N, CA, C and O atoms as a GROMACS GRO file, in nm:
protein
  660
    1UNK      N    1   6.507   8.691   8.235
    1UNK     CA    2   6.553   8.697   8.370
    1UNK      C    3   6.531   8.842   8.430
    1UNK      O    4   6.504   8.856   8.550
    2UNK      N    5   6.542   8.943   8.349
    2UNK     CA    6   6.523   9.080   8.391
    2UNK      C    7   6.378   9.089   8.400
    2UNK      O    8   6.338   9.177   8.476
    3UNK      N    9   6.284   9.014   8.337
    3UNK     CA   10   6.145   9.030   8.369
    3UNK      C   11   6.108   8.976   8.494
    3UNK      O   12   6.015   9.029   8.556
    4UNK      N   13   6.171   8.872   8.542
    4UNK     CA   14   6.158   8.800   8.657
    4UNK      C   15   6.205   8.891   8.771
    4UNK      O   16   6.138   8.899   8.874
    5UNK      N   17   6.318   8.959   8.754
    5UNK     CA   18   6.338   9.070   8.865
    5UNK      C   19   6.229   9.166   8.882
    5UNK      O   20   6.170   9.183   8.988
    6UNK      N   21   6.203   9.228   8.770
    6UNK     CA   22   6.095   9.325   8.786
    6UNK      C   23   5.970   9.276   8.842
    6UNK      O   24   5.905   9.347   8.917
    7UNK      N   25   5.928   9.148   8.808
    7UNK     CA   26   5.809   9.100   8.856
    7UNK      C   27   5.815   9.070   9.019
    7UNK      O   28   5.722   9.080   9.098
    8UNK      N   29   5.944   9.033   9.045
    8UNK     CA   30   5.972   9.001   9.185
    8UNK      C   31   5.952   9.130   9.275
    8UNK      O   32   5.914   9.130   9.392
    9UNK      N   33   5.980   9.227   9.207
    9UNK     CA   34   5.980   9.374   9.278
    9UNK      C   35   5.842   9.448   9.268
    9UNK      O   36   5.824   9.554   9.328
   10UNK      N   37   5.752   9.393   9.193
   10UNK     CA   38   5.628   9.444   9.178
   10UNK      C   39   5.531   9.366   9.255
   10UNK      O   40   5.455   9.281   9.208
   11UNK      N   41   5.540   9.406   9.395
   11UNK     CA   42   5.467   9.340   9.505
   11UNK      C   43   5.317   9.343   9.479
   11UNK      O   44   5.249   9.250   9.521
   12UNK      N   45   5.256   9.450   9.408
   12UNK     CA   46   5.108   9.461   9.415
   12UNK      C   47   5.071   9.418   9.264
   12UNK      O   48   4.954   9.429   9.227
   13UNK      N   49   5.164   9.374   9.180
   13UNK     CA   50   5.134   9.322   9.048
   13UNK      C   51   5.044   9.430   8.960
   13UNK      O   52   4.950   9.403   8.885
   14UNK      N   53   5.096   9.554   8.988
   14UNK     CA   54   5.042   9.675   8.904
   14UNK      C   55   5.132   9.713   8.787
   14UNK      O   56   5.099   9.808   8.715
   15UNK      N   57   5.254   9.638   8.763
   15UNK     CA   58   5.329   9.681   8.652
   15UNK      C   59   5.416   9.780   8.702
   15UNK      O   60   5.466   9.855   8.618
   16UNK      N   61   5.448   9.799   8.829
   16UNK     CA   62   5.544   9.906   8.876
   16UNK      C   63   5.616   9.838   8.999
   16UNK      O   64   5.564   9.763   9.081
   17UNK      N   65   5.749   9.881   8.994
   17UNK     CA   66   5.853   9.836   9.098
   17UNK      C   67   5.925   9.955   9.156
   17UNK      O   68   5.964  10.045   9.081
   18UNK      N   69   5.942   9.958   9.277
   18UNK     CA   70   6.034  10.059   9.338
   18UNK      C   71   6.182  10.056   9.265
   18UNK      O   72   6.253   9.956   9.263
   19UNK      N   73   6.214  10.175   9.210
   19UNK     CA   74   6.355  10.180   9.141
   19UNK      C   75   6.460  10.157   9.246
   19UNK      O   76   6.552  10.079   9.220
   20UNK      N   77   6.453  10.218   9.365
   20UNK     CA   78   6.562  10.217   9.462
   20UNK      C   79   6.579  10.069   9.502
   20UNK      O   80   6.690  10.015   9.497
   21UNK      N   81   6.463  10.001   9.542
   21UNK     CA   82   6.470   9.858   9.577
   21UNK      C   83   6.538   9.777   9.460
   21UNK      O   84   6.616   9.684   9.481
   22UNK      N   85   6.507   9.813   9.354
   22UNK     CA   86   6.554   9.725   9.240
   22UNK      C   87   6.686   9.739   9.219
   22UNK      O   88   6.757   9.641   9.196
   23UNK      N   89   6.734   9.867   9.226
   23UNK     CA   90   6.884   9.898   9.198
   23UNK      C   91   6.961   9.825   9.329
   23UNK      O   92   7.067   9.765   9.309
   24UNK      N   93   6.906   9.834   9.457
   24UNK     CA   94   6.975   9.771   9.576
   24UNK      C   95   6.987   9.614   9.531
   24UNK      O   96   7.092   9.551   9.543
   25UNK      N   97   6.876   9.566   9.482
   25UNK     CA   98   6.884   9.422   9.465
   25UNK      C   99   6.971   9.376   9.346
   25UNK      O  100   7.022   9.264   9.350
   26UNK      N  101   6.991   9.464   9.234
   26UNK     CA  102   7.068   9.423   9.124
   26UNK      C  103   7.212   9.444   9.142
   26UNK      O  104   7.292   9.402   9.058
   27UNK      N  105   7.258   9.517   9.268
   27UNK     CA  106   7.396   9.511   9.312
   27UNK      C  107   7.440   9.378   9.310
   27UNK      O  108   7.552   9.349   9.266
   28UNK      N  109   7.362   9.295   9.354
   28UNK     CA  110   7.408   9.148   9.366
   28UNK      C  111   7.490   9.105   9.244
   28UNK      O  112   7.588   9.030   9.253
   29UNK      N  113   7.444   9.155   9.132
   29UNK     CA  114   7.513   9.098   9.001
   29UNK      C  115   7.622   9.200   8.966
   29UNK      O  116   7.669   9.193   8.853
   30UNK      N  117   7.668   9.294   9.050
   30UNK     CA  118   7.762   9.376   9.014
   30UNK      C  119   7.898   9.317   9.044
   30UNK      O  120   7.904   9.219   9.119
   31UNK      N  121   8.010   9.372   8.988
   31UNK     CA  122   8.141   9.326   9.024
   31UNK      C  123   8.176   9.403   9.170
   31UNK      O  124   8.104   9.494   9.211
   32UNK      N  125   8.269   9.365   9.228
   32UNK     CA  126   8.322   9.458   9.358
   32UNK      C  127   8.309   9.374   9.479
   32UNK      O  128   8.258   9.263   9.476
   33UNK      N  129   8.359   9.432   9.587
   33UNK     CA  130   8.358   9.375   9.713
   33UNK      C  131   8.218   9.370   9.761
   33UNK      O  132   8.139   9.458   9.728
   34UNK      N  133   8.182   9.262   9.844
   34UNK     CA  134   8.060   9.258   9.927
   34UNK      C  135   8.022   9.381   9.993
   34UNK      O  136   7.911   9.434   9.985
   35UNK      N  137   8.135   9.429  10.067
   35UNK     CA  138   8.108   9.538  10.157
   35UNK      C  139   8.078   9.666  10.105
   35UNK      O  140   8.010   9.748  10.169
   36UNK      N  141   8.132   9.690   9.975
   36UNK     CA  142   8.103   9.797   9.889
   36UNK      C  143   7.963   9.807   9.836
   36UNK      O  144   7.898   9.912   9.824
   37UNK      N  145   7.923   9.679   9.805
   37UNK     CA  146   7.780   9.647   9.764
   37UNK      C  147   7.668   9.674   9.875
   37UNK      O  148   7.554   9.715   9.854
   38UNK      N  149   7.721   9.645   9.982
   38UNK     CA  150   7.625   9.669  10.098
   38UNK      C  151   7.607   9.804  10.137
   38UNK      O  152   7.496   9.851  10.159
   39UNK      N  153   7.719   9.871  10.148
   39UNK     CA  154   7.725  10.011  10.171
   39UNK      C  155   7.670  10.099  10.061
   39UNK      O  156   7.612  10.199  10.102
   40UNK      N  157   7.676  10.082   9.937
   40UNK     CA  158   7.614  10.137   9.847
   40UNK      C  159   7.446  10.121   9.851
   40UNK      O  160   7.367  10.215   9.839
   41UNK      N  161   7.419  10.012   9.866
   41UNK     CA  162   7.279   9.988   9.876
   41UNK      C  163   7.209  10.051  10.004
   41UNK      O  164   7.094  10.096  10.004
   42UNK      N  165   7.294  10.047  10.113
   42UNK     CA  166   7.245  10.125  10.241
   42UNK      C  167   7.222  10.279  10.210
   42UNK      O  168   7.123  10.341  10.249
   43UNK      N  169   7.323  10.334  10.136
   43UNK     CA  170   7.327  10.471  10.086
   43UNK      C  171   7.204  10.501  10.001
   43UNK      O  172   7.144  10.607  10.017
   44UNK      N  173   7.167  10.414   9.914
   44UNK     CA  174   7.054  10.433   9.823
   44UNK      C  175   6.911  10.447   9.911
   44UNK      O  176   6.825  10.532   9.886
   45UNK      N  177   6.901  10.357  10.011
   45UNK     CA  178   6.785  10.364  10.093
   45UNK      C  179   6.772  10.476  10.187
   45UNK      O  180   6.664  10.501  10.239
   46UNK      N  181   6.890  10.553  10.213
   46UNK     CA  182   6.912  10.658  10.320
   46UNK      C  183   6.851  10.788  10.248
   46UNK      O  184   6.925  10.878  10.208
   47UNK      N  185   6.711  10.792  10.235
   47UNK     CA  186   6.659  10.910  10.156
   47UNK      C  187   6.695  11.038  10.213
   47UNK      O  188   6.713  11.132  10.136
   48UNK      N  189   6.709  11.056  10.345
   48UNK     CA  190   6.756  11.187  10.390
   48UNK      C  191   6.903  11.222  10.396
   48UNK      O  192   6.950  11.326  10.440
   49UNK      N  193   6.969  11.114  10.344
   49UNK     CA  194   7.130  11.132  10.344
   49UNK      C  195   7.197  11.169  10.461
   49UNK      O  196   7.291  11.248  10.461
   50UNK      N  197   7.142  11.102  10.581
   50UNK     CA  198   7.200  11.117  10.709
   50UNK      C  199   7.289  11.011  10.754
   50UNK      O  200   7.349  11.022  10.860
   51UNK      N  201   7.302  10.895  10.670
   51UNK     CA  202   7.374  10.784  10.704
   51UNK      C  203   7.304  10.696  10.797
   51UNK      O  204   7.363  10.619  10.874
   52UNK      N  205   7.159  10.710  10.788
   52UNK     CA  206   7.066  10.628  10.896
   52UNK      C  207   6.953  10.553  10.810
   52UNK      O  208   6.904  10.599  10.707
   53UNK      N  209   6.922  10.440  10.862
   53UNK     CA  210   6.801  10.385  10.811
   53UNK      C  211   6.718  10.332  10.926
   53UNK      O  212   6.763  10.294  11.034
   54UNK      N  213   6.578  10.335  10.884
   54UNK     CA  214   6.479  10.278  11.011
   54UNK      C  215   6.461  10.125  10.967
   54UNK      O  216   6.505  10.066  10.867
   55UNK      N  217   6.388  10.082  11.068
   55UNK     CA  218   6.349   9.911  11.057
   55UNK      C  219   6.286   9.908  10.916
   55UNK      O  220   6.337   9.833  10.833
   56UNK      N  221   6.192   9.976  10.885
   56UNK     CA  222   6.130   9.955  10.735
   56UNK      C  223   6.228   9.954  10.612
   56UNK      O  224   6.222   9.879  10.515
   57UNK      N  225   6.326  10.062  10.638
   57UNK     CA  226   6.419  10.070  10.520
   57UNK      C  227   6.501   9.938  10.528
   57UNK      O  228   6.522   9.875  10.424
   58UNK      N  229   6.547   9.894  10.648
   58UNK     CA  230   6.630   9.778  10.659
   58UNK      C  231   6.567   9.665  10.608
   58UNK      O  232   6.631   9.591  10.534
   59UNK      N  233   6.439   9.640  10.640
   59UNK     CA  234   6.370   9.544  10.567
   59UNK      C  235   6.377   9.542  10.417
   59UNK      O  236   6.403   9.443  10.348
   60UNK      N  237   6.352   9.651  10.378
   60UNK     CA  238   6.355   9.679  10.228
   60UNK      C  239   6.496   9.637  10.166
   60UNK      O  240   6.506   9.573  10.061
   61UNK      N  241   6.613   9.684  10.248
   61UNK     CA  242   6.737   9.667  10.204
   61UNK      C  243   6.765   9.505  10.212
   61UNK      O  244   6.827   9.458  10.116
   62UNK      N  245   6.734   9.432  10.298
   62UNK     CA  246   6.762   9.298  10.308
   62UNK      C  247   6.672   9.221  10.198
   62UNK      O  248   6.718   9.132  10.126
   63UNK      N  249   6.554   9.260  10.195
   63UNK     CA  250   6.452   9.206  10.103
   63UNK      C  251   6.506   9.220   9.960
   63UNK      O  252   6.498   9.122   9.886
   64UNK      N  253   6.560   9.332   9.916
   64UNK     CA  254   6.601   9.347   9.785
   64UNK      C  255   6.716   9.254   9.752
   64UNK      O  256   6.713   9.207   9.638
   65UNK      N  257   6.820   9.219   9.835
   65UNK     CA  258   6.910   9.122   9.808
   65UNK      C  259   6.842   8.983   9.783
   65UNK      O  260   6.868   8.913   9.685
   66UNK      N  261   6.757   8.950   9.876
   66UNK     CA  262   6.709   8.804   9.880
   66UNK      C  263   6.616   8.782   9.756
   66UNK      O  264   6.617   8.676   9.694
   67UNK      N  265   6.533   8.894   9.720
   67UNK     CA  266   6.449   8.877   9.596
   67UNK      C  267   6.546   8.847   9.479
   67UNK      O  268   6.522   8.751   9.406
   68UNK      N  269   6.643   8.915   9.458
   68UNK     CA  270   6.730   8.871   9.344
   68UNK      C  271   6.796   8.732   9.349
   68UNK      O  272   6.791   8.651   9.257
   69UNK      N  273   6.860   8.712   9.470
   69UNK     CA  274   6.933   8.596   9.494
   69UNK      C  275   6.837   8.458   9.473
   69UNK      O  276   6.875   8.360   9.408
   70UNK      N  277   6.711   8.467   9.537
   70UNK     CA  278   6.638   8.371   9.522
   70UNK      C  279   6.554   8.360   9.362
   70UNK      O  280   6.509   8.254   9.319
   71UNK      N  281   6.547   8.474   9.298
   71UNK     CA  282   6.506   8.457   9.178
   71UNK      C  283   6.609   8.401   9.075
   71UNK      O  284   6.574   8.338   8.976
   72UNK      N  285   6.743   8.431   9.107
   72UNK     CA  286   6.852   8.369   9.026
   72UNK      C  287   6.856   8.216   9.042
   72UNK      O  288   6.872   8.138   8.948
   73UNK      N  289   6.840   8.181   9.173
   73UNK     CA  290   6.857   8.039   9.204
   73UNK      C  291   6.733   7.954   9.167
   73UNK      O  292   6.740   7.832   9.153
   74UNK      N  293   6.618   8.030   9.152
   74UNK     CA  294   6.508   7.941   9.112
   74UNK      C  295   6.447   7.988   8.970
   74UNK      O  296   6.328   8.008   8.944
   75UNK      N  297   6.547   7.998   8.895
   75UNK     CA  298   6.491   8.052   8.765
   75UNK      C  299   6.412   7.942   8.692
   75UNK      O  300   6.460   7.828   8.684
   76UNK      N  301   6.298   7.971   8.642
   76UNK     CA  302   6.213   7.850   8.567
   76UNK      C  303   6.290   7.817   8.465
   76UNK      O  304   6.372   7.896   8.417
   77UNK      N  305   6.268   7.676   8.415
   77UNK     CA  306   6.324   7.631   8.309
   77UNK      C  307   6.220   7.632   8.215
   77UNK      O  308   6.234   7.669   8.099
   78UNK      N  309   6.115   7.591   8.265
   78UNK     CA  310   5.974   7.603   8.164
   78UNK      C  311   5.900   7.713   8.200
   78UNK      O  312   5.943   7.828   8.206
   79UNK      N  313   5.759   7.668   8.228
   79UNK     CA  314   5.668   7.769   8.274
   79UNK      C  315   5.640   7.763   8.422
   79UNK      O  316   5.550   7.835   8.464
   80UNK      N  317   5.704   7.689   8.502
   80UNK     CA  318   5.675   7.692   8.615
   80UNK      C  319   5.725   7.795   8.715
   80UNK      O  320   5.842   7.832   8.702
   81UNK      N  321   5.648   7.849   8.821
   81UNK     CA  322   5.681   7.951   8.900
   81UNK      C  323   5.788   7.917   8.998
   81UNK      O  324   5.816   7.799   9.023
   82UNK      N  325   5.853   8.028   9.057
   82UNK     CA  326   5.976   7.998   9.148
   82UNK      C  327   5.940   7.913   9.254
   82UNK      O  328   6.016   7.832   9.308
   83UNK      N  329   5.782   7.942   9.292
   83UNK     CA  330   5.748   7.865   9.415
   83UNK      C  331   5.752   7.707   9.388
   83UNK      O  332   5.784   7.625   9.474
   84UNK      N  333   5.717   7.678   9.259
   84UNK     CA  334   5.710   7.540   9.228
   84UNK      C  335   5.856   7.466   9.193
   84UNK      O  336   5.857   7.347   9.160
   85UNK      N  337   5.967   7.539   9.202
   85UNK     CA  338   6.098   7.484   9.178
   85UNK      C  339   6.162   7.463   9.306
   85UNK      O  340   6.251   7.378   9.302
   86UNK      N  341   6.138   7.521   9.426
   86UNK     CA  342   6.190   7.518   9.541
   86UNK      C  343   6.135   7.411   9.618
   86UNK      O  344   6.018   7.409   9.657
   87UNK      N  345   6.234   7.305   9.645
   87UNK     CA  346   6.196   7.164   9.714
   87UNK      C  347   6.297   7.147   9.825
   87UNK      O  348   6.411   7.190   9.814
   88UNK      N  349   6.251   7.080   9.937
   88UNK     CA  350   6.343   7.049  10.033
   88UNK      C  351   6.421   6.929  10.014
   88UNK      O  352   6.418   6.877   9.903
   89UNK      N  353   6.490   6.878  10.103
   89UNK     CA  354   6.550   6.750  10.056
   89UNK      C  355   6.478   6.623  10.050
   89UNK      O  356   6.528   6.523   9.998
   90UNK      N  357   6.355   6.624  10.105
   90UNK     CA  358   6.281   6.519  10.107
   90UNK      C  359   6.188   6.510   9.958
   90UNK      O  360   6.118   6.414   9.926
   91UNK      N  361   6.206   6.624   9.886
   91UNK     CA  362   6.135   6.637   9.766
   91UNK      C  363   5.992   6.690   9.775
   91UNK      O  364   5.909   6.680   9.684
   92UNK      N  365   5.972   6.751   9.896
   92UNK     CA  366   5.843   6.825   9.929
   92UNK      C  367   5.859   6.962   9.874
   92UNK      O  368   5.974   7.002   9.853
   93UNK      N  369   5.750   7.045   9.846
   93UNK     CA  370   5.766   7.178   9.834
   93UNK      C  371   5.810   7.249   9.956
   93UNK      O  372   5.751   7.241  10.064
   94UNK      N  373   5.922   7.323   9.934
   94UNK     CA  374   5.991   7.392  10.052
   94UNK      C  375   5.897   7.486  10.115
   94UNK      O  376   5.892   7.498  10.238
   95UNK      N  377   5.814   7.563  10.024
   95UNK     CA  378   5.745   7.667  10.098
   95UNK      C  379   5.598   7.634  10.142
   95UNK      O  380   5.524   7.721  10.189
   96UNK      N  381   5.559   7.503  10.125
   96UNK     CA  382   5.433   7.465  10.158
   96UNK      C  383   5.336   7.561  10.098
   96UNK      O  384   5.336   7.575   9.976
   97UNK      N  385   5.244   7.637  10.183
   97UNK     CA  386   5.127   7.705  10.100
   97UNK      C  387   5.195   7.858  10.108
   97UNK      O  388   5.117   7.948  10.078
   98UNK      N  389   5.298   7.888  10.137
   98UNK     CA  390   5.348   8.025  10.153
   98UNK      C  391   5.391   8.058  10.016
   98UNK      O  392   5.430   7.972   9.937
   99UNK      N  393   5.384   8.189   9.988
   99UNK     CA  394   5.451   8.240   9.853
   99UNK      C  395   5.604   8.260   9.887
   99UNK      O  396   5.645   8.269  10.003
  100UNK      N  397   5.682   8.266   9.779
  100UNK     CA  398   5.805   8.327   9.799
  100UNK      C  399   5.827   8.465   9.849
  100UNK      O  400   5.922   8.498   9.919
  101UNK      N  401   5.748   8.530   9.815
  101UNK     CA  402   5.728   8.684   9.854
  101UNK      C  403   5.723   8.698   9.997
  101UNK      O  404   5.797   8.772  10.062
  102UNK      N  405   5.613   8.609  10.053
  102UNK     CA  406   5.598   8.612  10.211
  102UNK      C  407   5.717   8.558  10.272
  102UNK      O  408   5.758   8.620  10.370
  103UNK      N  409   5.791   8.442  10.231
  103UNK     CA  410   5.897   8.397  10.293
  103UNK      C  411   6.017   8.514  10.294
  103UNK      O  412   6.083   8.537  10.395
  104UNK      N  413   6.034   8.577  10.180
  104UNK     CA  414   6.142   8.665  10.177
  104UNK      C  415   6.099   8.790  10.284
  104UNK      O  416   6.184   8.836  10.360
  105UNK      N  417   5.973   8.836  10.284
  105UNK     CA  418   5.937   8.942  10.366
  105UNK      C  419   5.966   8.898  10.516
  105UNK      O  420   6.036   8.961  10.595
  106UNK      N  421   5.902   8.784  10.543
  106UNK     CA  422   5.945   8.718  10.689
  106UNK      C  423   6.085   8.714  10.719
  106UNK      O  424   6.126   8.756  10.827
  107UNK      N  425   6.167   8.661  10.626
  107UNK     CA  426   6.303   8.645  10.665
  107UNK      C  427   6.365   8.791  10.680
  107UNK      O  428   6.443   8.814  10.772
  108UNK      N  429   6.333   8.872  10.603
  108UNK     CA  430   6.402   9.026  10.616
  108UNK      C  431   6.352   9.086  10.733
  108UNK      O  432   6.424   9.160  10.801
  109UNK      N  433   6.221   9.059  10.766
  109UNK     CA  434   6.181   9.128  10.902
  109UNK      C  435   6.247   9.073  11.030
  109UNK      O  436   6.284   9.144  11.124
  110UNK      N  437   6.259   8.925  11.022
  110UNK     CA  438   6.325   8.879  11.135
  110UNK      C  439   6.459   8.920  11.140
  110UNK      O  440   6.501   8.960  11.249
  111UNK      N  441   6.534   8.919  11.046
  111UNK     CA  442   6.672   8.983  11.035
  111UNK      C  443   6.687   9.109  11.103
  111UNK      O  444   6.776   9.141  11.182
  112UNK      N  445   6.579   9.186  11.057
  112UNK     CA  446   6.600   9.342  11.083
  112UNK      C  447   6.585   9.351  11.233
  112UNK      O  448   6.660   9.423  11.300
  113UNK      N  449   6.481   9.272  11.291
  113UNK     CA  450   6.467   9.274  11.433
  113UNK      C  451   6.580   9.242  11.513
  113UNK      O  452   6.613   9.308  11.612
  114UNK      N  453   6.652   9.124  11.466
  114UNK     CA  454   6.777   9.076  11.506
  114UNK      C  455   6.887   9.191  11.513
  114UNK      O  456   6.964   9.214  11.606
  115UNK      N  457   6.876   9.253  11.400
  115UNK     CA  458   7.000   9.367  11.404
  115UNK      C  459   6.965   9.487  11.500
  115UNK      O  460   7.055   9.548  11.558
  116UNK      N  461   6.832   9.519  11.513
  116UNK     CA  462   6.806   9.649  11.601
  116UNK      C  463   6.806   9.595  11.732
  116UNK      O  464   6.843   9.679  11.815
  117UNK      N  465   6.776   9.479  11.781
  117UNK     CA  466   6.777   9.418  11.902
  117UNK      C  467   6.930   9.426  11.958
  117UNK      O  468   6.957   9.462  12.073
  118UNK      N  469   7.022   9.388  11.862
  118UNK     CA  470   7.153   9.361  11.890
  118UNK      C  471   7.230   9.493  11.902
  118UNK      O  472   7.340   9.489  11.955
  119UNK      N  473   7.180   9.609  11.857
  119UNK     CA  474   7.249   9.738  11.844
  119UNK      C  475   7.194   9.817  11.974
  119UNK      O  476   7.078   9.852  11.994
  120UNK      N  477   7.312   9.836  12.060
  120UNK     CA  478   7.286   9.908  12.172
  120UNK      C  479   7.200  10.045  12.170
  120UNK      O  480   7.211  10.117  12.070
  121UNK      N  481   7.122  10.081  12.267
  121UNK     CA  482   7.041  10.195  12.243
  121UNK      C  483   7.130  10.322  12.224
  121UNK      O  484   7.088  10.407  12.146
  122UNK      N  485   7.234  10.339  12.279
  122UNK     CA  486   7.316  10.457  12.272
  122UNK      C  487   7.369  10.459  12.126
  122UNK      O  488   7.405  10.569  12.083
  123UNK      N  489   7.378  10.363  12.054
  123UNK     CA  490   7.411  10.351  11.913
  123UNK      C  491   7.307  10.396  11.804
  123UNK      O  492   7.337  10.427  11.689
  124UNK      N  493   7.175  10.397  11.858
  124UNK     CA  494   7.077  10.419  11.770
  124UNK      C  495   7.042  10.576  11.769
  124UNK      O  496   7.074  10.651  11.862
  125UNK      N  497   6.982  10.613  11.669
  125UNK     CA  498   6.941  10.765  11.652
  125UNK      C  499   6.774  10.746  11.642
  125UNK      O  500   6.715  10.655  11.584
  126UNK      N  501   6.719  10.852  11.711
  126UNK     CA  502   6.573  10.854  11.697
  126UNK      C  503   6.537  10.969  11.624
  126UNK      O  504   6.578  11.080  11.657
  127UNK      N  505   6.451  10.949  11.511
  127UNK     CA  506   6.416  11.061  11.418
  127UNK      C  507   6.256  11.054  11.406
  127UNK      O  508   6.203  10.954  11.357
  128UNK      N  509   6.190  11.149  11.445
  128UNK     CA  510   6.047  11.160  11.444
  128UNK      C  511   5.985  11.041  11.513
  128UNK      O  512   5.891  10.986  11.457
  129UNK      N  513   6.027  10.997  11.627
  129UNK     CA  514   5.995  10.880  11.712
  129UNK      C  515   6.024  10.745  11.637
  129UNK      O  516   5.951  10.648  11.657
  130UNK      N  517   6.115  10.739  11.564
  130UNK     CA  518   6.152  10.597  11.485
  130UNK      C  519   6.294  10.592  11.510
  130UNK      O  520   6.369  10.686  11.488
  131UNK      N  521   6.335  10.459  11.565
  131UNK     CA  522   6.475  10.433  11.552
  131UNK      C  523   6.540  10.406  11.430
  131UNK      O  524   6.481  10.356  11.335
  132UNK      N  525   6.669  10.440  11.427
  132UNK     CA  526   6.745  10.438  11.309
  132UNK      C  527   6.887  10.371  11.361
  132UNK      O  528   6.929  10.376  11.476
  133UNK      N  529   6.953  10.306  11.243
  133UNK     CA  530   7.089  10.276  11.271
  133UNK      C  531   7.162  10.319  11.164
  133UNK      O  532   7.107  10.359  11.061
  134UNK      N  533   7.297  10.314  11.180
  134UNK     CA  534   7.380  10.350  11.059
  134UNK      C  535   7.451  10.225  11.007
  134UNK      O  536   7.434  10.118  11.067
  135UNK      N  537   7.524  10.232  10.907
  135UNK     CA  538   7.585  10.121  10.825
  135UNK      C  539   7.681  10.058  10.916
  135UNK      O  540   7.702   9.938  10.903
  136UNK      N  541   7.750  10.133  11.018
  136UNK     CA  542   7.846  10.073  11.101
  136UNK      C  543   7.786   9.980  11.205
  136UNK      O  544   7.850   9.886  11.252
  137UNK      N  545   7.650  10.012  11.244
  137UNK     CA  546   7.576   9.930  11.347
  137UNK      C  547   7.554   9.778  11.260
  137UNK      O  548   7.576   9.666  11.306
  138UNK      N  549   7.512   9.804  11.146
  138UNK     CA  550   7.487   9.668  11.078
  138UNK      C  551   7.621   9.612  11.056
  138UNK      O  552   7.631   9.495  11.092
  139UNK      N  553   7.718   9.661  11.009
  139UNK     CA  554   7.845   9.589  10.992
  139UNK      C  555   7.886   9.536  11.117
  139UNK      O  556   7.922   9.418  11.116
  140UNK      N  557   7.888   9.601  11.229
  140UNK     CA  558   7.921   9.532  11.356
  140UNK      C  559   7.861   9.412  11.392
  140UNK      O  560   7.925   9.312  11.427
  141UNK      N  561   7.723   9.419  11.381
  141UNK     CA  562   7.636   9.306  11.401
  141UNK      C  563   7.680   9.191  11.313
  141UNK      O  564   7.708   9.080  11.359
  142UNK      N  565   7.685   9.221  11.190
  142UNK     CA  566   7.718   9.120  11.100
  142UNK      C  567   7.852   9.050  11.119
  142UNK      O  568   7.864   8.931  11.091
  143UNK      N  569   7.954   9.124  11.167
  143UNK     CA  570   8.089   9.075  11.194
  143UNK      C  571   8.099   9.011  11.321
  143UNK      O  572   8.182   8.921  11.332
  144UNK      N  573   8.006   9.052  11.447
  144UNK     CA  574   7.994   8.977  11.560
  144UNK      C  575   7.918   8.857  11.546
  144UNK      O  576   7.884   8.804  11.651
  145UNK      N  577   7.883   8.805  11.440
  145UNK     CA  578   7.802   8.673  11.438
  145UNK      C  579   7.680   8.674  11.335
  145UNK      O  580   7.626   8.574  11.290
  146UNK      N  581   7.647   8.800  11.308
  146UNK     CA  582   7.523   8.817  11.207
  146UNK      C  583   7.557   8.729  11.085
  146UNK      O  584   7.456   8.684  11.031
  147UNK      N  585   7.665   8.696  11.031
  147UNK     CA  586   7.721   8.612  10.933
  147UNK      C  587   7.654   8.476  10.925
  147UNK      O  588   7.619   8.419  10.821
  148UNK      N  589   7.640   8.428  11.056
  148UNK     CA  590   7.574   8.313  11.083
  148UNK      C  591   7.428   8.310  11.070
  148UNK      O  592   7.363   8.211  11.034
  149UNK      N  593   7.379   8.424  11.103
  149UNK     CA  594   7.215   8.442  11.089
  149UNK      C  595   7.160   8.468  10.964
  149UNK      O  596   7.044   8.440  10.932
  150UNK      N  597   7.246   8.524  10.890
  150UNK     CA  598   7.192   8.560  10.735
  150UNK      C  599   7.328   8.518  10.658
  150UNK      O  600   7.402   8.603  10.610
  151UNK      N  601   7.348   8.411  10.652
  151UNK     CA  602   7.469   8.370  10.565
  151UNK      C  603   7.470   8.387  10.419
  151UNK      O  604   7.571   8.393  10.350
  152UNK      N  605   7.339   8.394  10.377
  152UNK     CA  606   7.332   8.429  10.220
  152UNK      C  607   7.366   8.560  10.175
  152UNK      O  608   7.357   8.588  10.055
  153UNK      N  609   7.408   8.650  10.268
  153UNK     CA  610   7.469   8.793  10.234
  153UNK      C  611   7.610   8.750  10.171
  153UNK      O  612   7.660   8.817  10.081
  154UNK      N  613   7.667   8.648  10.218
  154UNK     CA  614   7.788   8.602  10.150
  154UNK      C  615   7.797   8.573   9.994
  154UNK      O  616   7.897   8.550   9.926
  155UNK      N  617   7.672   8.581   9.958
  155UNK     CA  618   7.643   8.551   9.810
  155UNK      C  619   7.663   8.692   9.727
  155UNK      O  620   7.668   8.699   9.604
  156UNK      N  621   7.673   8.796   9.814
  156UNK     CA  622   7.701   8.926   9.729
  156UNK      C  623   7.845   8.927   9.680
  156UNK      O  624   7.879   9.020   9.607
  157UNK      N  625   7.936   8.832   9.714
  157UNK     CA  626   8.056   8.805   9.660
  157UNK      C  627   8.048   8.710   9.561
  157UNK      O  628   8.035   8.590   9.586
  158UNK      N  629   8.056   8.760   9.441
  158UNK     CA  630   8.050   8.680   9.312
  158UNK      C  631   8.151   8.561   9.306
  158UNK      O  632   8.136   8.467   9.228
  159UNK      N  633   8.244   8.571   9.387
  159UNK     CA  634   8.358   8.474   9.378
  159UNK      C  635   8.302   8.332   9.436
  159UNK      O  636   8.350   8.221   9.410
  160UNK      N  637   8.193   8.358   9.520
  160UNK     CA  638   8.157   8.233   9.606
  160UNK      C  639   8.036   8.167   9.536
  160UNK      O  640   7.967   8.082   9.593
  161UNK      N  641   8.014   8.207   9.417
  161UNK     CA  642   7.904   8.140   9.332
  161UNK      C  643   7.957   8.023   9.261
  161UNK      O  644   8.068   8.022   9.208
  162UNK      N  645   7.869   7.917   9.260
  162UNK     CA  646   7.908   7.797   9.189
  162UNK      C  647   7.832   7.794   9.067
  162UNK      O  648   7.713   7.765   9.081
  163UNK      N  649   7.879   7.820   8.939
  163UNK     CA  650   7.800   7.841   8.834
  163UNK      C  651   7.770   7.696   8.766
  163UNK      O  652   7.855   7.607   8.761
  164UNK      N  653   7.646   7.684   8.719
  164UNK     CA  654   7.615   7.563   8.642
  164UNK      C  655   7.666   7.564   8.515
  164UNK      O  656   7.690   7.669   8.457
  165UNK      N  657   7.687   7.447   8.463
  165UNK     CA  658   7.736   7.440   8.304
  165UNK      C  659   7.633   7.452   8.213
  165UNK      O  660   7.656   7.448   8.092
   0.00000   0.00000   0.00000
């Protein structure tokens, strides 16, 4: 399973993964409250330690959680890839010709745009020509209905997991 996590974060298949993104994603498996995990991961991605993240960093933030969650939920039993395990209700491959990585990137990018669009301009900070938001902006968006848009975030609360026997 640890190799699967590392490989999921090795986007270029060069045997390297970004330690910060991996640490953010692995918070999924840690005990504690969902809000603490979200805030801790947010702080990890805030390189300048100003309490702000850009769109690019927000995509990485969301992507890190999705990579771990989907790799856990699609653990191969044999030699099949994660893409081969995910099927829709009709028994067809859920991803079609897309890779799991592309789906995760697309979903993270879409959610990031939703968050930034919903954040009022006077609540955003601009640094070096790039918009940034703080954790409270994200939390406000999530509380005001974002939980319906990216419901998978609820799985950061390990009490909501249904474990197979």
